[in-house]
N, C-alpha and C positions, 0 to 999 in steps of 0.2 A: 504494500500500500504506500510505501515510500513517503511517510509523513502525513498521510491523509488524516484529516480531522473527522473522526467518527461521530462527533456530536453535531456538526453543522451539515454533514452530508454533502460536502462539496465535490465528492468523487464518485457519486452514484453507489455508495456503500450504505447499506441500511442495517442497523443493529436492532433486533427485535427480541422481545421476551416471548418465547414459545410456550411458557408455562411448565417446562420440564426443568426440574431442579438440577443444578450442576452435580457432577459426581462427587461423592464424599472424599475420595482420595485419588485424584488424577495422577497418572504416572508422568515422569519427565526424564529427560536425558540431555546430554550436551548437544550442541549443534554439530552438524556433520558437514565436512567439506569446506570449512572456513579457515582462513588463516588468522583472522582477528575475531574475538568474541566467542571462540569455540568453547570457552569455559563457562559461558552463561547458559543455564538450563532453559532453553526456549523451545524445546521439542516436547510437546505435551500430547497426551492421548488418554483415552478411557480404557483401563484394563478390562479385558474380556469382551470389548466391543468387536463384533464380527467384521466390521468394515475397516479395522485397523490392520495394515499389512504386518506380517512378522518380519523381524530383522533377518536379513540374509547376509552372510559373510561374503566379502569380495573374493573373487577368484584370482589367485596369483597368476600374473602373466610372466612366462619364462623370459 
């Protein structure tokens, strides 16, 4: 979103309350593939959610 203001809606992004409570304990991990900010835990997901992809280890290239 590159600095988009989610309150004013100046970038055609809408934040709505769908009535579903947030998960009690979301999972998180470090960022992937970044040289700066990799230590900041900004990768979030809901454990057990079927739409979340499982982690796959990279294949070593000879």
